[in-house]
C-alpha positions as CSV (number, residue, x, y, z in Angstrom):
1,M,86.7,85.0,72.8
2,Q,89.6,82.7,73.5
3,L,91.3,81.7,76.7
4,S,94.6,79.8,76.7
5,V,97.2,78.4,79.2
6,S,100.5,80.2,79.0
7,W,102.3,78.5,81.8
8,K,101.5,75.9,84.6
9,C,103.1,73.9,87.3
10,A,101.7,71.5,89.9
11,R,99.7,74.1,91.9
12,A,99.4,77.2,89.8
13,A,98.9,78.4,86.2
14,V,98.9,81.5,84.1
15,V,96.1,82.0,81.6
16,E,95.8,84.6,78.8
17,L,92.6,86.1,77.4
18,H,92.8,86.9,73.7
19,D,90.3,89.8,73.4
20,G,92.4,92.1,71.2
21,E,93.5,94.2,74.2
22,S,96.9,94.9,75.6
23,L,97.5,94.5,79.3
24,F,94.0,95.4,80.6
25,T,90.8,93.8,79.4
26,C,88.3,96.1,77.8
27,A,85.2,97.3,79.8
28,D,84.4,95.6,83.1
29,P,86.5,92.9,84.9
30,W,85.9,89.3,84.2
31,N,84.5,86.8,86.8
32,I,86.7,83.7,87.2
33,F,85.3,80.2,87.8
34,I,87.4,77.1,88.4
35,N,85.5,73.9,88.1
36,D,82.3,76.0,88.3
37,E,83.4,77.5,91.7
38,P,83.9,81.3,91.9
39,A,87.6,82.2,92.0
40,G,87.7,86.0,92.0
41,T,87.8,88.6,89.2
42,T,90.5,89.9,86.8
43,D,91.0,93.0,84.7
44,R,94.2,91.7,83.2
45,V,94.7,90.0,79.9
46,V,97.2,87.7,81.6
47,T,96.1,86.3,85.0
48,Y,97.9,84.2,87.6
49,L,95.8,81.4,89.2
50,D,96.8,79.3,92.2
51,G,95.3,77.0,94.9
52,L,95.4,74.1,92.5
53,E,96.3,70.5,93.3
54,P,98.9,68.4,91.5
55,R,97.9,65.9,88.7
56,S,94.4,67.4,88.4
57,V,92.2,68.7,85.6
58,Y,90.6,72.2,86.0
59,R,88.0,73.8,83.8
60,V,88.7,77.5,83.9
61,R,85.9,79.9,82.8
62,F,85.9,83.7,82.4
63,E,82.5,85.3,82.4
64,R,81.4,88.9,81.8
65,G,77.7,89.4,80.9
66,D,77.1,87.3,77.8
67,D,80.8,86.9,77.1
68,V,82.3,83.5,78.0
69,A,85.9,82.2,77.5
70,T,87.1,78.8,78.7
71,T,90.2,76.6,78.8
72,V,91.4,73.5,80.6
73,V,94.5,73.4,82.9
74,V,96.0,70.0,83.6
75,T,98.5,70.5,86.4
76,E,101.9,68.8,86.7
77,D,103.0,66.0,88.9
78,E,104.5,66.6,92.4
79,S,106.4,64.0,94.4
80,F,106.3,65.5,97.9
81,T,105.9,68.7,99.9
82,L,108.3,69.9,102.6
83,D,107.2,72.8,104.8
84,V,110.1,75.0,106.0
85,R,108.4,75.3,109.4
86,E,109.1,71.6,109.9
87,F,112.8,72.4,109.4
88,G,112.9,75.0,112.2
89,A,111.9,78.2,110.3
90,A,110.2,80.6,112.7
91,G,108.8,83.1,110.3
92,D,108.7,85.7,113.0
93,G,111.0,88.3,111.4
94,E,113.5,88.0,114.2
95,R,115.2,84.7,113.9
96,D,117.5,84.1,110.9
97,D,115.6,81.4,109.0
98,T,118.2,81.0,106.2
99,V,119.6,77.6,107.3
100,S,116.1,76.1,107.9
101,I,114.9,77.2,104.4
102,Q,118.1,75.9,102.8
103,A,117.8,72.6,104.7
104,A,114.3,72.1,103.2
105,I,115.5,72.9,99.7
106,M,118.5,70.5,99.9
107,S,116.3,67.8,101.4
108,C,113.6,68.1,98.8
109,P,113.3,65.2,96.3
110,E,113.0,65.6,92.6
111,R,109.7,67.1,91.5
112,G,109.0,68.1,95.1
113,R,107.7,71.3,96.5
114,V,109.3,73.5,99.3
115,L,106.5,75.4,100.9
116,I,107.2,78.7,102.6
117,P,103.9,79.5,104.4
118,A,102.7,82.9,105.6
119,G,105.1,84.6,107.9
120,T,108.2,86.9,107.8
121,Y,111.4,85.1,107.2
122,K,114.7,86.9,107.9
123,I,117.4,85.5,105.5
124,T,120.8,86.1,104.1
125,S,121.0,84.1,100.9
126,V,118.9,81.1,99.8
127,F,120.3,78.9,97.0
128,L,117.9,77.1,94.7
129,K,118.3,73.5,93.6
130,S,117.6,71.7,90.3
131,G,114.3,69.7,89.8
132,I,112.2,71.3,92.6
133,S,109.5,74.0,93.1
134,V,109.5,76.6,95.8
135,E,106.1,78.1,96.7
136,L,106.2,81.5,98.5
137,A,102.6,81.5,99.8
138,E,100.4,84.5,100.2
139,G,101.4,86.4,103.3
140,A,105.0,85.0,103.2
141,V,107.8,87.6,103.1
142,L,111.5,86.8,102.7
143,K,113.3,89.8,104.3
144,A,116.9,90.0,103.2
145,R,119.6,91.1,105.6
146,F,121.9,94.0,104.7
147,D,124.7,93.7,107.3
148,R,127.6,93.4,104.9
149,E,130.0,91.8,107.4
150,N,127.8,88.8,107.8
151,L,126.9,88.1,104.1
152,A,128.6,85.8,101.6
153,Y,129.8,87.1,98.3
154,L,130.8,85.6,95.0
155,P,134.4,86.0,93.7
156,A,134.8,87.7,90.3
157,D,136.3,84.5,88.8
158,A,136.8,81.1,90.4
159,T,140.2,79.5,89.8
160,G,140.6,75.9,88.9
161,A,142.7,73.4,87.0
162,P,144.3,74.4,83.7
163,G,141.8,74.4,80.9
164,A,138.9,74.5,83.3
165,G,136.2,77.2,83.1
166,Y,133.4,78.4,80.9
167,A,133.4,77.4,77.2
168,G,137.2,77.0,77.1
169,S,137.8,80.6,78.4
170,G,139.7,79.3,81.5
171,R,137.4,81.4,83.7
172,L,134.4,80.6,85.7
173,P,132.4,83.8,86.0
174,L,130.6,84.2,89.3
175,G,130.3,87.8,90.6
176,T,129.4,90.5,88.1
177,W,128.8,94.2,88.0
178,E,127.5,96.0,84.9
179,G,128.9,93.7,82.3
180,E,132.2,92.8,83.9
181,T,133.3,90.2,86.5
182,C,133.4,91.7,90.0
183,R,133.2,90.5,93.5
184,M,129.5,90.7,94.3
185,F,127.4,90.0,97.4
186,C,125.0,87.0,97.1
187,G,121.4,88.0,96.6
188,A,118.4,86.9,98.6
189,L,117.6,84.1,96.0
190,M,120.4,82.5,94.1
191,G,120.4,80.1,91.2
192,M,123.9,78.8,90.2
193,H,123.9,76.1,87.5
194,V,120.3,75.2,88.3
195,T,117.9,73.5,85.9
196,D,114.2,72.6,86.0
197,C,113.2,74.8,88.9
198,V,110.1,76.8,89.6
199,V,109.5,79.7,92.1
200,Y,105.9,80.8,92.4
201,G,103.2,82.1,94.8
202,R,101.8,85.4,96.0
203,G,104.5,86.1,98.6
204,V,107.2,88.8,98.6
205,I,110.9,89.0,98.5
206,D,112.0,92.2,100.1
207,G,115.6,93.4,99.8
208,Q,115.0,96.0,102.6
209,A,117.3,98.4,100.8
210,S,117.1,102.0,101.9
211,F,119.2,105.2,102.1
212,D,120.1,104.7,105.7
213,E,123.8,105.0,106.4
214,D,124.4,101.3,107.0
215,N,122.2,100.2,104.0
216,W,122.6,99.6,100.3
217,W,121.5,102.8,98.7
218,F,123.7,105.0,100.9
219,E,126.8,106.1,98.9
220,A,125.6,103.6,96.3
221,K,128.5,104.0,93.8
222,K,131.0,103.1,96.5
223,I,131.9,99.4,96.6
224,R,132.3,98.2,100.2
225,I,133.7,94.7,100.6
226,A,131.8,93.7,97.4
227,A,129.4,95.1,94.9
228,R,125.7,95.4,95.9
229,P,123.7,92.2,95.3
230,R,120.9,91.6,92.9
231,L,117.8,90.5,94.8
232,I,117.5,87.4,92.5
233,F,120.6,86.3,90.6
234,L,120.8,83.4,88.2
235,S,124.0,82.2,86.5
236,E,124.1,79.4,83.9
237,C,120.6,78.3,84.6
238,S,118.0,76.7,82.3
239,N,114.4,75.8,82.3
240,M,113.4,78.0,85.2
241,S,110.1,79.8,85.8
242,F,109.1,82.6,88.2
243,A,105.4,83.3,88.6
244,G,103.2,85.5,90.8
245,I,105.7,86.7,93.3
246,T,106.5,90.3,94.3
247,V,110.1,91.6,94.4
248,R,110.8,94.9,96.0
249,N,113.4,97.2,97.5
250,S,116.4,95.5,95.8
251,P,119.9,96.7,96.6
252,S,120.6,97.0,92.9
253,W,119.1,95.2,89.9
254,N,116.0,93.2,91.0
255,I,116.3,90.1,88.8
256,H,119.5,89.4,86.9
257,P,119.8,86.1,84.9
258,V,123.2,85.7,83.1
259,L,124.4,83.1,80.6
260,S,121.0,81.3,81.1
261,S,118.4,79.9,78.7
262,H,114.7,78.9,78.6
263,L,113.5,81.2,81.3
264,G,110.0,82.4,82.0
265,F,108.8,85.4,84.2
266,W,105.1,85.4,84.6
267,C,102.8,87.9,86.4
268,L,105.6,89.3,88.6
269,T,105.4,92.6,90.5
270,I,108.8,94.3,90.7
271,E,108.8,97.6,92.6
272,G,111.1,100.1,94.2
273,P,111.1,103.9,94.8
274,K,111.7,106.0,91.6
275,V,114.8,107.6,93.3
276,S,116.4,104.2,94.2
277,P,119.8,103.8,92.4
278,N,120.5,101.2,89.7
279,T,117.4,99.2,90.7
280,D,116.6,97.9,87.2
281,G,113.7,95.6,87.1
282,L,114.7,92.5,85.1
283,N,118.0,92.4,83.1
284,P,118.6,89.3,81.0
285,E,122.3,89.3,80.1
286,S,123.6,86.9,77.4
287,C,120.5,84.8,77.7
288,C,118.4,83.0,75.1
289,S,114.8,82.0,75.0
290,V,113.4,84.3,77.6
291,T,109.7,85.1,78.1
292,I,108.6,88.0,80.2
293,K,104.8,88.2,80.3
294,G,102.1,89.9,82.4
295,C,104.7,91.6,84.7
296,H,104.3,95.0,86.5
297,F,107.3,97.2,86.9
298,S,107.8,100.4,89.0
299,V,111.5,100.9,89.7
300,G,114.3,103.4,90.1
301,D,116.0,102.7,86.8
302,D,115.2,100.8,83.6
303,C,112.3,98.4,83.9
304,I,113.7,95.8,81.5
305,A,117.3,96.1,80.2
306,V,118.6,93.5,77.8
307,K,122.3,93.1,78.0
308,S,125.3,91.1,76.8
309,G,128.5,92.2,78.7
310,K,131.4,94.4,77.9
311,L,134.3,94.1,75.4
312,S,136.8,93.4,78.3
313,M,135.1,90.0,78.8
314,P,136.2,86.9,76.8
315,R,133.9,86.4,73.9
316,A,132.6,83.1,75.4
317,L,131.4,85.0,78.4
318,R,129.3,87.5,76.4
319,P,127.3,85.7,73.8
320,P,124.3,87.6,72.4
321,C,120.9,87.8,73.9
322,R,118.6,85.8,71.6
323,D,114.9,85.1,71.2
324,I,113.5,87.4,73.9
325,L,109.7,87.9,74.2
326,I,108.3,90.7,76.3
327,E,104.5,90.8,76.3
328,Q,101.5,92.2,78.2
329,C,103.8,94.1,80.7
330,Y,103.0,97.4,82.5
331,M,105.9,99.7,83.3
332,H,105.7,103.1,85.1
333,D,107.9,105.6,86.8
334,G,111.2,104.2,85.7
335,H,114.0,105.6,83.6
336,G,113.5,103.5,80.5
337,S,110.6,101.1,79.9
338,I,112.2,98.5,77.6
339,V,115.9,99.1,77.0
340,L,118.7,97.4,75.0
341,G,122.2,98.0,76.6
342,S,124.2,99.7,77.4
343,E,126.5,96.7,78.3
344,I,125.8,95.0,75.0
345,S,129.1,93.8,73.6
346,G,127.6,90.4,72.5
347,G,124.7,92.1,70.8
348,V,121.0,91.3,70.7
349,C,119.4,89.1,68.0
350,G,115.7,88.5,67.9
351,L,113.7,90.5,70.4
352,T,109.9,91.2,70.3
353,A,108.2,93.5,72.7
354,R,104.4,93.8,72.2
355,N,101.1,94.6,73.8
356,C,102.7,96.7,76.7
357,R,101.9,99.9,78.4
358,F,104.3,102.6,79.6
359,E,103.4,105.4,81.9
360,R,105.6,108.3,83.3
361,T,108.9,106.7,82.4
362,D,111.7,109.0,81.2
363,R,112.1,107.1,77.9
364,G,109.9,104.5,76.3
365,L,111.7,102.2,73.8
366,R,115.4,102.8,74.3
367,V,118.7,101.6,72.8
368,K,121.9,102.5,74.6
369,T,125.3,101.8,73.0
370,R,128.6,103.5,72.3
371,R,132.0,103.1,70.8
372,G,134.0,100.5,72.6
373,R,131.2,97.9,72.8
374,G,132.9,96.1,69.9
375,K,132.1,94.5,66.5
376,D,130.0,91.7,68.1
377,S,127.7,94.3,69.5
378,V,125.1,94.0,66.7
379,I,121.4,94.8,67.4
380,D,119.3,93.0,64.8
381,G,115.8,91.6,64.4
382,V,114.2,93.8,67.1
383,C,110.5,94.7,66.9
384,F,108.4,96.8,69.2
385,E,104.7,96.6,68.4
386,N,101.3,97.5,69.8
387,I,102.6,99.7,72.6
388,K,100.7,102.4,74.5
389,M,102.6,105.2,76.3
390,D,101.4,108.0,78.5
391,Q,103.4,110.9,79.9
392,V,106.7,109.4,78.7
393,L,109.3,112.2,78.3
394,T,110.7,110.8,75.0
395,P,109.1,107.7,73.6
396,F,111.9,106.6,71.1
397,V,115.6,106.9,71.8
398,V,118.5,105.2,70.0
399,N,121.7,106.6,71.5
400,S,125.0,105.6,70.1
401,F,126.9,108.1,72.3
402,Y,125.7,106.9,75.7
403,F,128.1,108.4,78.3
404,C,128.4,105.5,80.7
405,D,131.7,104.1,82.2
406,V,134.8,105.9,83.3
407,D,135.7,106.8,79.7
408,G,132.1,107.6,78.6
409,K,132.7,111.4,78.2
410,T,136.1,111.0,76.4
411,D,136.6,112.3,72.8
412,Y,136.7,108.7,71.6
413,V,133.2,108.0,72.8
414,Q,131.6,111.4,72.2
415,T,133.1,112.9,69.1
416,R,130.6,113.4,66.3
417,E,133.3,113.1,63.7
418,P,133.6,109.7,62.0
419,L,136.3,107.4,63.3
420,P,137.9,104.4,61.7
421,V,135.7,101.2,62.0
422,D,137.7,98.7,64.0
423,E,137.2,95.9,66.6
424,R,135.6,98.4,69.0
425,T,132.8,99.6,66.7
426,P,129.2,98.5,67.4
427,K,126.3,98.4,65.0
428,V,122.5,98.9,65.1
429,A,121.3,96.9,62.2
430,S,117.4,96.8,62.3
431,L,114.7,98.2,64.5
432,V,111.0,98.2,63.8
433,F,108.4,100.3,65.7
434,K,104.8,99.3,64.8
435,D,101.3,100.3,66.0
436,I,102.4,102.7,68.8
437,E,100.4,105.4,70.5
438,A,102.4,107.8,72.7
439,H,100.4,110.6,74.3
440,G,101.4,113.4,76.8
441,C,105.1,113.4,75.8
442,H,107.4,116.2,77.0
443,A,110.9,116.4,75.5
444,A,110.8,115.0,72.0
445,A,109.0,112.5,69.8
446,A,112.2,110.7,69.0
447,W,116.0,111.1,69.4
448,I,117.8,108.7,67.1
449,S,121.5,108.6,66.5
450,G,123.7,106.0,64.9
451,L,127.5,106.5,64.6
452,P,128.8,108.5,61.7
453,E,131.1,105.7,60.8
454,S,128.5,103.0,61.6
455,P,125.0,104.2,60.7
456,I,121.9,102.5,61.7
457,D,121.1,100.1,58.7
458,T,117.3,100.2,58.9
459,L,114.8,102.0,61.2
460,E,111.2,101.5,60.5
461,L,108.1,103.2,62.0
462,H,104.7,101.9,61.0
463,N,101.4,103.4,62.3
464,V,102.9,105.6,65.0
465,H,101.1,108.5,66.7
466,V,102.7,111.0,69.1
467,T,101.2,113.9,71.0
468,F,102.6,116.2,73.7
469,A,101.3,117.2,77.1
470,D,99.6,120.5,77.5
471,D,102.0,121.4,80.3
472,A,105.1,119.8,78.6
473,K,108.3,120.5,80.5
474,P,111.8,120.6,79.1
475,A,114.0,117.5,79.5
476,V,117.1,116.0,78.1
477,P,116.0,113.2,75.6
478,A,119.2,111.2,75.6
479,M,122.2,110.8,77.9
480,A,125.0,112.0,75.6
481,C,127.4,114.9,75.7
482,G,126.1,118.0,73.9
483,V,122.5,117.1,74.1
484,D,120.5,119.9,75.5
485,E,117.0,120.0,77.0
486,M,114.2,119.9,74.6
487,C,110.5,120.5,74.8
488,R,107.9,119.5,72.2
489,A,110.7,118.7,69.8
490,G,109.8,116.5,66.8
491,F,111.6,113.5,65.3
492,T,115.3,114.0,65.4
493,A,117.4,111.4,63.5
494,E,121.0,111.2,62.3
495,H,123.3,108.7,60.8
496,V,120.7,106.3,59.4
497,D,121.0,104.4,56.0
498,E,117.2,103.8,55.6
499,L,114.4,105.5,57.5
500,V,110.9,104.2,56.9
501,L,108.1,106.6,58.0
502,D,104.8,104.8,57.3
503,R,101.7,106.6,58.7
504,V,103.7,108.5,61.3
505,N,101.7,111.3,62.9
506,I,103.4,113.7,65.3
507,E,101.1,116.5,66.7
508,G,101.9,119.6,68.6
509,T,105.6,120.1,67.9
510,E,107.4,123.4,68.4
511,G,109.7,123.9,65.4
512,D,110.3,121.4,62.6
513,P,108.5,118.1,63.1
514,Y,111.5,116.3,61.4
515,V,115.1,117.1,61.8
516,L,117.1,114.6,59.7
517,T,120.9,114.7,59.3
518,D,122.9,112.2,57.3
519,V,119.9,110.0,56.6
520,K,120.6,108.5,53.3
521,E,117.1,107.3,52.3
522,V,113.7,108.3,53.6
523,V,110.8,106.2,52.6
524,R,107.4,107.9,53.3
525,R,104.1,106.1,53.1
């Protein structure tokens, strides 16, 4: 049995047990020992550890009966600790502690730690700084205010000298809403052009969103002053890590990094009511080198949605998402578990999702695209493997007719007749689904559709097993015009150049197990 260190900072670490399991360890929980002292138990493959000291060596041992796994954690350096209480933060849930917390952050030296101890801290927006760590200790809660009139917002684009802006575009993107620049309220935690920063701990960031008349989810589609904030928003950041914390009740998307690179999200809990609007869990947009590991999602929309802007944005502001790893994550009660799109005009190149578990989500592995996303919207090198699903309505969805945006139900987007291929035509190049068990499904085993003028190049399924719930209920498998409710439907696919069906077993369908239209080549193994 092998134990390894996945991530570490000066006072915390994430370790991973390699026992062949996904998400949860087999059999009983493991006992944890740090330098031979008991340190609790774990039933997870990926475990967050804290209470460590800087520049120290720790022997970590997992024991369960006769099974033993060990590793060594050498913690990072730390120059200084600043406690926000020493800067005037009350932590009583009444006083606004924003300025006190911000003062501690701005005063913190490089490689220093800002400590937010147990307490309830009322805040507007806190901005992170490069080169520091922020520890949100167990029992600490940052409670975000929701009185719009007293909150700052980001302009859609900042203006500057001629030739200034991002990558020669002449624009500095700041506020954003669903793939386009838009005036947007600042979130509870903001990172703007930040590098080498860590946020960790067992504390909570609470957006306090609700359906009350003066709160964020009331009349959610209506923009009042500015668009609803993300709870954590990162723009043009690099080398940042978030570990251990809980994020809940976000006004809109919970965590949204854009135009950022080398990001790590470790052992986070991201939660909100299933009925909360647009509360996606974690949406990397036009980002590269992103790791999402050991995280728990239960939200009101897609759990993870990988995005890359809309065609109306300059090309420099919507580069592709690249090199994304999603591993050992648990998703339940959202709309889609792992989703690509629909704002995906820059495309996705190189994404692996593996060793995850989905429960009671509407869709499992989901691609959302449509005409109008553009020729740069190419989805390529995407692999989903070793996934377990339970009570997911439709486990596999590739929808090239997703009816989002104001023009989403127009003939241009929704016609099933082939249109000329032009600058607006997207492409799904290659998708691989491997070693997947999906049990207790309801609507359909799969609903797959490329465009008639731009078919999916290659779709591969290897060792896939799908069963249906005894009490399966009808549901719409994909959000596209003309798609009716289905129940116990099989594998539906259209407009695919090559479909590989390797050890695919679908049990309990009503009607034909495979309905294939305009599929040029089917490889069965």
